[in-house]
N, CA and C atoms as a LAMMPS dump frame, in Angstrom:
ITEM: TIMESTEP
0
ITEM: NUMBER OF ATOMS
687
ITEM: BOX BOUNDS ff ff ff
-5.0000000000000000e+02 5.0000000000000000e+02
-5.0000000000000000e+02 5.0000000000000000e+02
-5.0000000000000000e+02 5.0000000000000000e+02
ITEM: ATOMS id mol type element x y z
1 1 1 N -426.253 277.247 299.544
2 1 2 C -427.47 277.457 298.763
3 1 3 C -427.162 277.275 297.278
4 2 1 N -428.067 276.645 296.561
5 2 2 C -427.86 276.386 295.142
6 2 3 C -427.814 277.702 294.372
7 3 1 N -426.955 277.748 293.342
8 3 2 C -426.788 278.982 292.566
9 3 3 C -428.092 279.432 291.914
10 4 1 N -428.956 278.499 291.519
11 4 2 C -430.22 278.876 290.88
12 4 3 C -431.121 279.616 291.855
13 5 1 N -431.067 279.231 293.145
14 5 2 C -431.889 279.887 294.153
15 5 3 C -431.451 281.329 294.368
16 6 1 N -430.199 281.628 294.046
17 6 2 C -429.68 282.978 294.187
18 6 3 C -429.848 283.799 292.906
19 7 1 N -430.473 283.212 291.889
20 7 2 C -430.67 283.914 290.631
21 7 3 C -429.419 283.966 289.78
22 8 1 N -428.466 283.053 290.032
23 8 2 C -427.21 283.035 289.296
24 8 3 C -427.233 281.93 288.24
25 9 1 N -426.291 282.011 287.3
26 9 2 C -426.155 280.917 286.348
27 9 3 C -425.751 279.652 287.095
28 10 1 N -426.227 278.479 286.659
29 10 2 C -425.89 277.246 287.374
30 10 3 C -424.401 276.928 287.308
31 11 1 N -423.876 276.426 288.396
32 11 2 C -422.486 275.976 288.467
33 11 3 C -422.505 274.474 288.71
34 12 1 N -421.89 273.716 287.812
35 12 2 C -421.887 272.266 287.934
36 12 3 C -420.532 271.796 288.458
37 13 1 N -420.554 270.792 289.317
38 13 2 C -419.329 270.317 289.951
39 13 3 C -419.091 268.847 289.632
40 14 1 N -417.836 268.431 289.786
41 14 2 C -417.453 267.056 289.491
42 14 3 C -416.263 266.664 290.357
43 15 1 N -416.212 265.407 290.777
44 15 2 C -415.028 264.896 291.456
45 15 3 C -414.984 263.379 291.343
46 16 1 N -413.853 262.808 291.719
47 16 2 C -413.699 261.356 291.698
48 16 3 C -414.404 260.738 292.896
49 17 1 N -415.148 259.667 292.662
50 17 2 C -415.801 258.946 293.748
51 17 3 C -414.846 257.934 294.35
52 18 1 N -413.889 258.422 295.113
53 18 2 C -412.826 257.562 295.639
54 18 3 C -413.165 256.969 296.997
55 19 1 N -413.655 257.798 297.928
56 19 2 C -413.943 257.353 299.292
57 19 3 C -415.433 257.047 299.417
58 20 1 N -415.765 255.773 299.405
59 20 2 C -417.175 255.394 299.382
60 20 3 C -417.912 255.799 300.653
61 21 1 N -417.216 255.843 301.788
62 21 2 C -417.882 256.253 303.023
63 21 3 C -418.368 257.699 302.912
64 22 1 N -417.574 258.539 302.275
65 22 2 C -417.952 259.939 302.064
66 22 3 C -419.105 260.031 301.076
67 23 1 N -418.989 259.317 299.953
68 23 2 C -420.026 259.387 298.921
69 23 3 C -421.348 258.828 299.435
70 24 1 N -421.284 257.729 300.181
71 24 2 C -422.511 257.113 300.691
72 24 3 C -423.235 258.039 301.666
73 25 1 N -422.466 258.793 302.471
74 25 2 C -423.074 259.703 303.44
75 25 3 C -423.83 260.837 302.772
76 26 1 N -423.488 261.132 301.518
77 26 2 C -424.125 262.225 300.789
78 26 3 C -425.005 261.71 299.652
79 27 1 N -425.436 260.48 299.757
80 27 2 C -426.313 259.867 298.763
81 27 3 C -427.718 259.757 299.334
82 28 1 N -428.709 260.14 298.551
83 28 2 C -430.094 260.122 299.021
84 28 3 C -430.985 259.393 298.022
85 29 1 N -431.953 258.656 298.553
86 29 2 C -432.944 257.966 297.732
87 29 3 C -434.154 258.883 297.599
88 30 1 N -434.411 259.372 296.388
89 30 2 C -435.494 260.32 296.141
90 30 3 C -436.589 259.669 295.314
91 31 1 N -437.642 260.422 295.067
92 31 2 C -438.733 259.896 294.238
93 31 3 C -438.296 259.668 292.794
94 32 1 N -437.16 260.282 292.418
95 32 2 C -436.639 260.127 291.061
96 32 3 C -435.506 259.104 290.978
97 33 1 N -435.171 258.489 292.115
98 33 2 C -434.09 257.52 292.135
99 33 3 C -433.03 257.91 293.148
100 34 1 N -431.96 257.163 293.171
101 34 2 C -430.887 257.366 294.136
102 34 3 C -429.827 258.306 293.543
103 35 1 N -429.55 259.417 294.221
104 35 2 C -428.616 260.418 293.704
105 35 3 C -427.498 260.701 294.7
106 36 1 N -426.295 260.89 294.184
107 36 2 C -425.191 261.417 294.971
108 36 3 C -425.333 262.938 294.965
109 37 1 N -425.566 263.53 296.127
110 37 2 C -425.821 264.962 296.216
111 37 3 C -424.559 265.767 296.51
112 38 1 N -423.402 265.11 296.552
113 38 2 C -422.16 265.847 296.787
114 38 3 C -421.648 266.505 295.51
115 39 1 N -422.184 266.082 294.368
116 39 2 C -421.716 266.597 293.084
117 39 3 C -422.755 266.303 292.015
118 40 1 N -422.594 266.917 290.85
119 40 2 C -423.469 266.594 289.727
120 40 3 C -422.944 265.387 288.959
121 41 1 N -421.636 265.4 288.724
122 41 2 C -420.993 264.404 287.848
123 41 3 C -419.881 263.714 288.63
124 42 1 N -420.042 262.432 288.877
125 42 2 C -419.077 261.658 289.656
126 42 3 C -418.316 260.746 288.71
127 43 1 N -416.992 260.635 288.909
128 43 2 C -416.251 259.749 288.011
129 43 3 C -415.472 258.687 288.77
130 44 1 N -415.282 257.581 288.079
131 44 2 C -414.612 256.387 288.601
132 44 3 C -413.189 256.361 288.063
133 45 1 N -412.206 256.266 288.959
134 45 2 C -410.815 256.398 288.562
135 45 3 C -410.102 255.102 288.247
136 46 1 N -408.838 255.232 287.889
137 46 2 C -408 254.092 287.539
138 46 3 C -407.849 253.104 288.693
139 47 1 N -407.782 253.629 289.918
140 47 2 C -407.507 252.775 291.072
141 47 3 C -408.706 251.938 291.495
142 48 1 N -409.883 252.316 291.074
143 48 2 C -411.098 251.65 291.57
144 48 3 C -411.937 251.036 290.457
145 49 1 N -411.427 251.064 289.228
146 49 2 C -412.181 250.55 288.086
147 49 3 C -411.925 249.046 287.931
148 50 1 N -412.572 248.269 288.799
149 50 2 C -412.404 246.814 288.745
150 50 3 C -413.778 246.152 288.764
151 51 1 N -413.973 245.222 287.866
152 51 2 C -415.242 244.512 287.801
153 51 3 C -415.473 243.763 289.116
154 52 1 N -416.66 243.921 289.689
155 52 2 C -416.984 243.261 290.95
156 52 3 C -416.606 244.058 292.186
157 53 1 N -416.01 245.24 292.002
158 53 2 C -415.581 246.037 293.151
159 53 3 C -416.77 246.766 293.771
160 54 1 N -416.578 247.223 295.017
161 54 2 C -417.619 247.989 295.701
162 54 3 C -417.893 249.304 294.978
163 55 1 N -416.86 249.874 294.367
164 55 2 C -417.039 251.127 293.643
165 55 3 C -417.957 250.945 292.433
166 56 1 N -417.741 249.874 291.673
167 56 2 C -418.609 249.615 290.522
168 56 3 C -420.048 249.416 290.984
169 57 1 N -420.224 248.696 292.08
170 57 2 C -421.569 248.447 292.599
171 57 3 C -422.236 249.742 293.032
172 58 1 N -421.481 250.63 293.683
173 58 2 C -422.049 251.91 294.109
174 58 3 C -422.454 252.753 292.893
175 59 1 N -421.559 252.871 291.91
176 59 2 C -421.849 253.673 290.722
177 59 3 C -423.045 253.107 289.956
178 60 1 N -423.186 251.798 289.986
179 60 2 C -424.315 251.148 289.32
180 60 3 C -425.649 251.616 289.894
181 61 1 N -425.651 251.992 291.171
182 61 2 C -426.907 252.284 291.842
183 61 3 C -427.337 253.735 291.852
184 62 1 N -426.501 254.655 291.36
185 62 2 C -426.873 256.072 291.409
186 62 3 C -427.346 256.565 290.04
187 63 1 N -428.144 257.629 290.07
188 63 2 C -428.73 258.162 288.846
189 63 3 C -427.913 259.294 288.227
190 64 1 N -426.898 259.771 288.927
191 64 2 C -426.064 260.844 288.378
192 64 3 C -425.441 260.432 287.045
193 65 1 N -425.162 261.381 286.157
194 65 2 C -424.253 261.067 285.056
195 65 3 C -422.885 260.745 285.64
196 66 1 N -422.187 259.786 285.071
197 66 2 C -420.926 259.336 285.653
198 66 3 C -419.843 259.218 284.583
199 67 1 N -418.612 259.333 285.042
200 67 2 C -417.467 259.197 284.158
201 67 3 C -416.652 257.964 284.51
202 68 1 N -415.929 257.453 283.527
203 68 2 C -415.072 256.292 283.718
204 68 3 C -413.708 256.578 283.116
205 69 1 N -412.684 256.686 283.968
206 69 2 C -411.322 256.88 283.475
207 69 3 C -410.817 255.549 282.896
208 70 1 N -410.136 255.628 281.745
209 70 2 C -409.606 254.437 281.084
210 70 3 C -408.152 254.695 280.73
211 71 1 N -407.244 254.024 281.429
212 71 2 C -405.817 254.187 281.195
213 71 3 C -405.255 253.112 280.283
214 72 1 N -403.958 253.17 280.004
215 72 2 C -403.346 252.231 279.059
216 72 3 C -403.3 250.79 279.568
217 73 1 N -403.471 250.601 280.872
218 73 2 C -403.434 249.254 281.436
219 73 3 C -404.82 248.686 281.716
220 74 1 N -405.843 249.3 281.175
221 74 2 C -407.211 248.829 281.397
222 74 3 C -407.394 247.422 280.847
223 75 1 N -408.155 246.609 281.574
224 75 2 C -408.475 245.251 281.139
225 75 3 C -409.62 245.325 280.126
226 76 1 N -409.293 245.201 278.861
227 76 2 C -410.304 245.347 277.817
228 76 3 C -411.27 244.177 277.776
229 77 1 N -410.867 243.03 278.349
230 77 2 C -411.775 241.881 278.377
231 77 3 C -412.967 242.129 279.299
232 78 1 N -412.743 242.869 280.391
233 78 2 C -413.833 243.109 281.318
234 78 3 C -414.514 244.46 281.097
235 79 1 N -413.964 245.273 280.203
236 79 2 C -414.528 246.609 279.977
237 79 3 C -415.987 246.578 279.531
238 80 1 N -416.413 245.697 278.594
239 80 2 C -417.825 245.698 278.195
240 80 3 C -418.774 245.449 279.368
241 81 1 N -418.387 244.541 280.252
242 81 2 C -419.241 244.258 281.414
243 81 3 C -419.313 245.46 282.345
244 82 1 N -418.207 246.171 282.499
245 82 2 C -418.196 247.376 283.328
246 82 3 C -419.111 248.434 282.735
247 83 1 N -419.03 248.63 281.421
248 83 2 C -419.872 249.621 280.755
249 83 3 C -421.352 249.313 280.958
250 84 1 N -421.708 248.05 280.854
251 84 2 C -423.112 247.664 281.003
252 84 3 C -423.586 247.823 282.44
253 85 1 N -422.702 247.612 283.402
254 85 2 C -423.088 247.831 284.796
255 85 3 C -423.264 249.314 285.097
256 86 1 N -422.417 250.152 284.5
257 86 2 C -422.483 251.578 284.772
258 86 3 C -423.612 252.279 284.032
259 87 1 N -424.081 251.685 282.943
260 87 2 C -425.203 252.248 282.195
261 87 3 C -426.197 251.135 281.884
262 88 1 N -426.822 250.572 282.926
263 88 2 C -427.647 249.372 282.732
264 88 3 C -428.893 249.598 281.889
265 89 1 N -429.373 250.839 281.827
266 89 2 C -430.589 251.121 281.041
267 89 3 C -430.267 251.747 279.682
268 90 1 N -428.985 251.728 279.324
269 90 2 C -428.549 252.261 278.027
270 90 3 C -429.058 253.681 277.794
271 91 1 N -428.858 254.541 278.779
272 91 2 C -429.315 255.924 278.689
273 91 3 C -428.311 256.776 277.917
274 92 1 N -428.816 257.613 277.036
275 92 2 C -427.982 258.569 276.33
276 92 3 C -427.517 259.65 277.314
277 93 1 N -426.23 259.97 277.294
278 93 2 C -425.699 261.004 278.173
279 93 3 C -425.378 260.544 279.581
280 94 1 N -425.632 259.306 279.9
281 94 2 C -425.394 258.794 281.25
282 94 3 C -423.913 258.55 281.517
283 95 1 N -423.203 257.976 280.537
284 95 2 C -421.842 257.489 280.76
285 95 3 C -420.838 258.239 279.89
286 96 1 N -419.834 258.819 280.539
287 96 2 C -418.762 259.538 279.847
288 96 3 C -417.464 258.753 280.008
289 97 1 N -416.861 258.361 278.91
290 97 2 C -415.609 257.618 278.936
291 97 3 C -414.45 258.594 278.818
292 98 1 N -413.458 258.454 279.717
293 98 2 C -412.386 259.438 279.815
294 98 3 C -411.027 258.755 279.655
295 99 1 N -410.542 258.583 278.419
296 99 2 C -409.215 257.994 278.233
297 99 3 C -408.132 258.913 278.774
298 100 1 N -407.147 258.323 279.466
299 100 2 C -405.993 259.063 279.989
300 100 3 C -404.758 258.198 279.763
301 101 1 N -404.363 258.142 278.483
302 101 2 C -403.345 257.204 278.04
303 101 3 C -401.918 257.745 278.162
304 102 1 N -401.759 259.043 278.062
305 102 2 C -400.428 259.619 277.908
306 102 3 C -400.116 259.763 276.433
307 103 1 N -399.321 260.773 276.092
308 103 2 C -399.085 261.096 274.688
309 103 3 C -398.386 259.974 273.938
310 104 1 N -397.589 259.15 274.619
311 104 2 C -396.836 258.099 273.932
312 104 3 C -397.686 256.865 273.625
313 105 1 N -398.862 256.74 274.244
314 105 2 C -399.657 255.523 274.074
315 105 3 C -401.05 255.752 273.502
316 106 1 N -401.492 257.005 273.435
317 106 2 C -402.865 257.248 273.033
318 106 3 C -403.149 256.765 271.617
319 107 1 N -402.225 256.92 270.705
320 107 2 C -402.486 256.552 269.306
321 107 3 C -402.558 255.052 269.093
322 108 1 N -401.908 254.284 269.968
323 108 2 C -401.938 252.829 269.825
324 108 3 C -403.029 252.178 270.676
325 109 1 N -403.29 252.74 271.865
326 109 2 C -404.246 252.132 272.782
327 109 3 C -405.684 252.557 272.539
328 110 1 N -405.902 253.831 272.237
329 110 2 C -407.273 254.322 272.124
330 110 3 C -408.072 253.656 271.007
331 111 1 N -407.476 253.334 269.833
332 111 2 C -408.263 252.611 268.829
333 111 3 C -408.786 251.266 269.336
334 112 1 N -407.983 250.563 270.12
335 112 2 C -408.417 249.276 270.678
336 112 3 C -409.565 249.47 271.659
337 113 1 N -409.447 250.506 272.497
338 113 2 C -410.506 250.8 273.462
339 113 3 C -411.79 251.191 272.728
340 114 1 N -411.671 252.048 271.73
341 114 2 C -412.848 252.495 270.985
342 114 3 C -413.566 251.324 270.316
343 115 1 N -412.808 250.37 269.798
344 115 2 C -413.412 249.199 269.141
345 115 3 C -414.214 248.365 270.146
346 116 1 N -413.637 248.154 271.335
347 116 2 C -414.328 247.385 272.37
348 116 3 C -415.597 248.112 272.805
349 117 1 N -415.505 249.405 272.973
350 117 2 C -416.66 250.201 273.39
351 117 3 C -417.763 250.141 272.344
352 118 1 N -417.405 250.287 271.078
353 118 2 C -418.405 250.238 270.02
354 118 3 C -419.096 248.881 269.978
355 119 1 N -418.331 247.813 270.139
356 119 2 C -418.895 246.469 270.083
357 119 3 C -419.801 246.175 271.276
358 120 1 N -419.606 246.898 272.388
359 120 2 C -420.444 246.675 273.571
360 120 3 C -421.868 247.172 273.339
361 121 1 N -422.032 248.163 272.464
362 121 2 C -423.35 248.713 272.195
363 121 3 C -423.882 249.645 273.275
364 122 1 N -423.072 249.958 274.279
365 122 2 C -423.514 250.824 275.381
366 122 3 C -423.378 252.293 274.972
367 123 1 N -424.439 253.101 275.086
368 123 2 C -424.341 254.525 274.748
369 123 3 C -423.292 255.22 275.608
370 124 1 N -422.573 256.169 275.015
371 124 2 C -421.459 256.791 275.722
372 124 3 C -421.094 258.12 275.077
373 125 1 N -420.336 258.911 275.824
374 125 2 C -419.68 260.106 275.325
375 125 3 C -418.186 259.963 275.604
376 126 1 N -417.367 260.758 274.897
377 126 2 C -415.918 260.727 275.101
378 126 3 C -415.42 262.069 275.629
379 127 1 N -414.559 261.993 276.63
380 127 2 C -413.893 263.184 277.167
381 127 3 C -412.44 262.803 277.453
382 128 1 N -411.487 263.475 276.863
383 128 2 C -410.089 263.097 277.044
384 128 3 C -409.498 263.773 278.281
385 129 1 N -408.708 263.019 279.037
386 129 2 C -407.925 263.55 280.155
387 129 3 C -406.459 263.527 279.731
388 130 1 N -405.902 264.648 279.284
389 130 2 C -404.521 264.673 278.822
390 130 3 C -403.527 265.016 279.921
391 131 1 N -404.014 265.117 281.157
392 131 2 C -403.164 265.569 282.25
393 131 3 C -402.461 264.399 282.962
394 132 1 N -403.246 263.431 283.431
395 132 2 C -402.692 262.428 284.346
396 132 3 C -401.717 261.457 283.695
397 133 1 N -401.918 261.158 282.414
398 133 2 C -401.002 260.242 281.747
399 133 3 C -399.686 260.876 281.354
400 134 1 N -399.574 262.184 281.533
401 134 2 C -398.362 262.908 281.132
402 134 3 C -397.627 263.529 282.322
403 135 1 N -397.897 263.029 283.51
404 135 2 C -397.241 263.541 284.713
405 135 3 C -395.921 262.824 284.945
406 136 1 N -394.9 263.572 285.319
407 136 2 C -393.605 262.972 285.652
408 136 3 C -392.914 263.843 286.694
409 137 1 N -391.832 263.336 287.266
410 137 2 C -391.055 264.087 288.251
411 137 3 C -389.714 264.49 287.658
412 138 1 N -389.306 265.701 287.966
413 138 2 C -387.994 266.179 287.534
414 138 3 C -386.917 265.525 288.392
415 139 1 N -385.667 265.775 288.054
416 139 2 C -384.563 265.228 288.855
417 139 3 C -384.603 265.744 290.289
418 140 1 N -385.224 266.894 290.492
419 140 2 C -385.359 267.45 291.838
420 140 3 C -386.583 266.912 292.576
421 141 1 N -387.321 265.994 291.93
422 141 2 C -388.486 265.39 292.573
423 141 3 C -389.749 266.214 292.505
424 142 1 N -389.805 267.186 291.602
425 142 2 C -390.996 268.029 291.464
426 142 3 C -391.928 267.426 290.41
427 143 1 N -393.17 267.216 290.783
428 143 2 C -394.153 266.647 289.86
429 143 3 C -394.599 267.722 288.874
430 144 1 N -394.565 267.401 287.584
431 144 2 C -394.923 268.396 286.573
432 144 3 C -395.464 267.726 285.325
433 145 1 N -395.805 268.558 284.34
434 145 2 C -396.277 268.104 283.027
435 145 3 C -395.773 269.079 281.978
436 146 1 N -395.676 268.613 280.738
437 146 2 C -395.28 269.492 279.638
438 146 3 C -396.514 269.902 278.848
439 147 1 N -396.635 271.185 278.581
440 147 2 C -397.764 271.678 277.795
441 147 3 C -397.815 271.006 276.429
442 148 1 N -396.667 270.76 275.82
443 148 2 C -396.657 270.131 274.494
444 148 3 C -397.255 268.731 274.54
445 149 1 N -396.975 267.972 275.614
446 149 2 C -397.523 266.62 275.749
447 149 3 C -399.035 266.666 275.946
448 150 1 N -399.486 267.577 276.797
449 150 2 C -400.919 267.709 277.069
450 150 3 C -401.683 268.062 275.789
451 151 1 N -401.171 269.029 275.067
452 151 2 C -401.814 269.45 273.823
453 151 3 C -401.813 268.336 272.789
454 152 1 N -400.674 267.66 272.67
455 152 2 C -400.557 266.594 271.667
456 152 3 C -401.491 265.434 271.951
457 153 1 N -401.71 265.119 273.23
458 153 2 C -402.622 264.009 273.531
459 153 3 C -404.059 264.36 273.177
460 154 1 N -404.453 265.6 273.414
461 154 2 C -405.813 266.008 273.039
462 154 3 C -406.021 265.857 271.534
463 155 1 N -405.086 266.364 270.761
464 155 2 C -405.214 266.31 269.306
465 155 3 C -405.189 264.864 268.814
466 156 1 N -404.301 264.04 269.392
467 156 2 C -404.23 262.636 268.99
468 156 3 C -405.524 261.9 269.319
469 157 1 N -406.081 262.154 270.504
470 157 2 C -407.336 261.501 270.888
471 157 3 C -408.465 261.928 269.959
472 158 1 N -408.494 263.194 269.629
473 158 2 C -409.506 263.71 268.702
474 158 3 C -409.408 263.016 267.348
475 159 1 N -408.189 262.901 266.83
476 159 2 C -407.992 262.286 265.517
477 159 3 C -408.313 260.796 265.53
478 160 1 N -407.915 260.108 266.592
479 160 2 C -408.208 258.667 266.698
480 160 3 C -409.714 258.441 266.731
481 161 1 N -410.418 259.194 267.559
482 161 2 C -411.857 258.998 267.689
483 161 3 C -412.592 259.342 266.394
484 162 1 N -412.167 260.398 265.738
485 162 2 C -412.787 260.749 264.455
486 162 3 C -412.59 259.621 263.442
487 163 1 N -411.384 259.033 263.435
488 163 2 C -411.097 257.94 262.503
489 163 3 C -411.932 256.701 262.814
490 164 1 N -412.332 256.556 264.072
491 164 2 C -413.145 255.402 264.493
492 164 3 C -414.645 255.676 264.368
493 165 1 N -414.994 256.847 263.849
494 165 2 C -416.404 257.193 263.739
495 165 3 C -417.002 257.692 265.045
496 166 1 N -416.146 258.09 265.979
497 166 2 C -416.594 258.605 267.27
498 166 3 C -416.345 260.11 267.322
499 167 1 N -416.733 260.725 268.445
500 167 2 C -416.601 262.181 268.557
501 167 3 C -416.1 262.552 269.942
502 168 1 N -415.087 263.406 269.987
503 168 2 C -414.574 263.895 271.265
504 168 3 C -415.463 265.043 271.742
505 169 1 N -416.099 264.862 272.902
506 169 2 C -417.081 265.833 273.377
507 169 3 C -416.546 266.764 274.45
508 170 1 N -415.349 266.483 274.995
509 170 2 C -414.862 267.354 276.054
510 170 3 C -413.438 267.032 276.459
511 171 1 N -412.904 267.864 277.367
512 171 2 C -411.54 267.703 277.869
513 171 3 C -411.538 267.868 279.383
514 172 1 N -410.713 267.068 280.055
515 172 2 C -410.497 267.201 281.492
516 172 3 C -409.164 267.915 281.676
517 173 1 N -409.212 269.192 282.038
518 173 2 C -407.997 269.976 282.236
519 173 3 C -407.882 270.382 283.695
520 174 1 N -406.656 270.462 284.17
521 174 2 C -406.396 270.984 285.512
522 174 3 C -405.661 272.306 285.339
523 175 1 N -406.339 273.4 285.694
524 175 2 C -405.809 274.73 285.427
525 175 3 C -405.877 275.596 286.682
526 176 1 N -405.068 276.636 286.691
527 176 2 C -405.067 277.616 287.773
528 176 3 C -405.602 278.938 287.246
529 177 1 N -406.064 279.796 288.136
530 177 2 C -406.593 281.099 287.725
531 177 3 C -405.509 282.165 287.697
532 178 1 N -404.255 281.773 287.955
533 178 2 C -403.161 282.734 287.977
534 178 3 C -401.946 282.139 287.27
535 179 1 N -400.892 282.933 287.16
536 179 2 C -399.706 282.5 286.43
537 179 3 C -398.761 281.691 287.331
538 180 1 N -399.216 280.504 287.731
539 180 2 C -398.36 279.615 288.509
540 180 3 C -397.275 279.022 287.607
541 181 1 N -396.27 278.425 288.218
542 181 2 C -395.212 277.748 287.45
543 181 3 C -395.172 276.286 287.886
544 182 1 N -396.145 275.524 287.383
545 182 2 C -396.278 274.117 287.775
546 182 3 C -396.119 273.169 286.59
547 183 1 N -396.441 273.648 285.393
548 183 2 C -396.264 272.868 284.172
549 183 3 C -395.242 273.559 283.274
550 184 1 N -394.539 272.757 282.492
551 184 2 C -393.433 273.259 281.668
552 184 3 C -393.911 273.72 280.291
553 185 1 N -393.228 274.745 279.763
554 185 2 C -393.422 275.136 278.382
555 185 3 C -394.421 276.24 278.179
556 186 1 N -394.766 276.435 276.909
557 186 2 C -395.671 277.5 276.535
558 186 3 C -394.915 278.777 276.222
559 187 1 N -395.634 279.724 275.664
560 187 2 C -395 281 275.322
561 187 3 C -394.503 281.747 276.554
562 188 1 N -395.058 281.411 277.727
563 188 2 C -394.587 282.028 278.963
564 188 3 C -393.22 281.49 279.369
565 189 1 N -392.786 280.385 278.736
566 189 2 C -391.422 279.897 278.882
567 189 3 C -391.069 279.283 280.22
568 190 1 N -391.998 278.582 280.861
569 190 2 C -391.694 277.948 282.146
570 190 3 C -390.711 276.796 281.937
571 191 1 N -389.569 276.862 282.605
572 191 2 C -388.547 275.816 282.535
573 191 3 C -388.48 275.089 283.878
574 192 1 N -387.693 274.021 283.93
575 192 2 C -387.548 273.301 285.195
576 192 3 C -386.995 274.213 286.282
577 193 1 N -386.122 275.117 285.905
578 193 2 C -385.547 276.048 286.887
579 193 3 C -386.597 277.005 287.442
580 194 1 N -387.697 277.206 286.7
581 194 2 C -388.742 278.139 287.131
582 194 3 C -389.794 277.505 288.035
583 195 1 N -389.832 276.173 288.107
584 195 2 C -390.934 275.502 288.778
585 195 3 C -391.128 275.958 290.221
586 196 1 N -390.041 276.212 290.935
587 196 2 C -390.151 276.572 292.349
588 196 3 C -390.602 278.019 292.567
589 197 1 N -390.671 278.81 291.509
590 197 2 C -391.01 280.227 291.673
591 197 3 C -392.443 280.422 292.189
592 198 1 N -393.414 279.755 291.537
593 198 2 C -394.814 279.864 291.949
594 198 3 C -395.487 278.498 291.852
595 199 1 N -394.9 277.541 292.54
596 199 2 C -395.465 276.184 292.564
597 199 3 C -396.361 276.106 293.795
598 200 1 N -397.681 276.253 293.593
599 200 2 C -398.607 276.414 294.708
600 200 3 C -399.535 275.234 294.933
601 201 1 N -399.617 274.318 293.979
602 201 2 C -400.58 273.232 294.103
603 201 3 C -400.254 272.327 295.284
604 202 1 N -401.289 271.79 295.907
605 202 2 C -401.128 270.821 296.983
606 202 3 C -401.338 269.399 296.478
607 203 1 N -401.64 269.289 295.185
608 203 2 C -401.897 267.965 294.608
609 203 3 C -401.209 267.853 293.258
610 204 1 N -401.96 268.024 292.171
611 204 2 C -401.404 267.852 290.834
612 204 3 C -400.999 269.191 290.218
613 205 1 N -399.952 269.194 289.372
614 205 2 C -399.534 270.429 288.703
615 205 3 C -400.578 270.905 287.699
616 206 1 N -400.802 272.218 287.68
617 206 2 C -401.847 272.818 286.851
618 206 3 C -401.246 273.709 285.774
619 207 1 N -401.952 273.815 284.673
620 207 2 C -401.603 274.799 283.657
621 207 3 C -401.924 276.181 284.19
622 208 1 N -401.096 277.159 283.874
623 208 2 C -401.426 278.521 284.265
624 208 3 C -402.339 279.162 283.222
625 209 1 N -402.716 280.408 283.439
626 209 2 C -403.689 281.065 282.553
627 209 3 C -403.194 281.133 281.114
628 210 1 N -401.952 281.58 280.915
629 210 2 C -401.455 281.743 279.544
630 210 3 C -401.262 280.387 278.863
631 211 1 N -400.838 279.378 279.604
632 211 2 C -400.701 278.04 279.026
633 211 3 C -402.064 277.488 278.608
634 212 1 N -403.067 277.721 279.441
635 212 2 C -404.417 277.249 279.121
636 212 3 C -404.95 277.937 277.866
637 213 1 N -404.765 279.243 277.769
638 213 2 C -405.211 279.98 276.588
639 213 3 C -404.498 279.481 275.338
640 214 1 N -403.205 279.206 275.467
641 214 2 C -402.433 278.717 274.326
642 214 3 C -402.932 277.352 273.883
643 215 1 N -403.189 276.477 274.845
644 215 2 C -403.693 275.137 274.53
645 215 3 C -405.037 275.228 273.809
646 216 1 N -405.947 276.016 274.328
647 216 2 C -407.274 276.117 273.729
648 216 3 C -407.217 276.685 272.316
649 217 1 N -406.295 277.607 272.093
650 217 2 C -406.152 278.181 270.756
651 217 3 C -405.667 277.127 269.762
652 218 1 N -404.659 276.348 270.158
653 218 2 C -404.103 275.33 269.269
654 218 3 C -405.135 274.235 268.985
655 219 1 N -405.795 273.744 270.028
656 219 2 C -406.78 272.69 269.855
657 219 3 C -407.976 273.199 269.053
658 220 1 N -408.384 274.445 269.324
659 220 2 C -409.517 275.009 268.588
660 220 3 C -409.249 275.123 267.108
661 221 1 N -408.031 275.538 266.765
662 221 2 C -407.66 275.655 265.348
663 221 3 C -407.672 274.278 264.692
664 222 1 N -407.125 273.277 265.377
665 222 2 C -407.062 271.93 264.804
666 222 3 C -408.456 271.36 264.58
667 223 1 N -409.323 271.484 265.576
668 223 2 C -410.672 270.954 265.438
669 223 3 C -411.488 271.759 264.436
670 224 1 N -411.291 273.07 264.431
671 224 2 C -412.001 273.92 263.485
672 224 3 C -411.618 273.642 262.067
673 225 1 N -410.308 273.392 261.855
674 225 2 C -409.818 273.093 260.508
675 225 3 C -410.43 271.806 259.99
676 226 1 N -410.574 270.814 260.885
677 226 2 C -411.149 269.527 260.476
678 226 3 C -412.631 269.676 260.174
679 227 1 N -413.323 270.523 260.942
680 227 2 C -414.757 270.745 260.727
681 227 3 C -415.005 271.415 259.377
682 228 1 N -414.155 272.416 259.052
683 228 2 C -414.326 273.132 257.785
684 228 3 C -414.037 272.231 256.586
685 229 1 N -413.107 271.268 256.808
686 229 2 C -412.788 270.358 255.712
687 229 3 C -413.953 269.438 255.425
């Protein structure tokens, strides 16, 4: 049952539209257009972002707000055409662009992406994903991320977009509700030796509660300082 029907605050959900058979089964044609009812906000990932693909065609046909992940290997020549297919009516708020470059490439790649996006003329929002581009495996084969890398990519993306006359509107974070030991660093001092203590994820490594609070404090201060200036 929808949260509004229960008198609760609305809860909005999001996931990657990876398996088209699943997404198609939960898509309905309504009087307001064709909607994916499995989620509010569906995003297109690195593996399926190809011009002419079935995924692009499916996303073109739904009315949901949608996201587009953009990594360092994105084909910038075809990006304008992809943007126009995903937002064919040039709707404000329809398309969210989600760069996931990694801390070592965001400062060099994101300005090029922003220039192409601006020249396309397609309305858009920006949301940075600082998690996926900063994933690596330890010598023991454990997948992890460093809090310093995640934080630095957010700040770098914010600064690049501001310099380009754009605005960072959000962040894609993967976090846990408890003090897991899946990502390195932070004042909680998670080291590689600590990873096996509370490594509970079945997929990607998540920031724990204290790491998330630390990240938000640092990013908030940086953005707040720029706003006051």
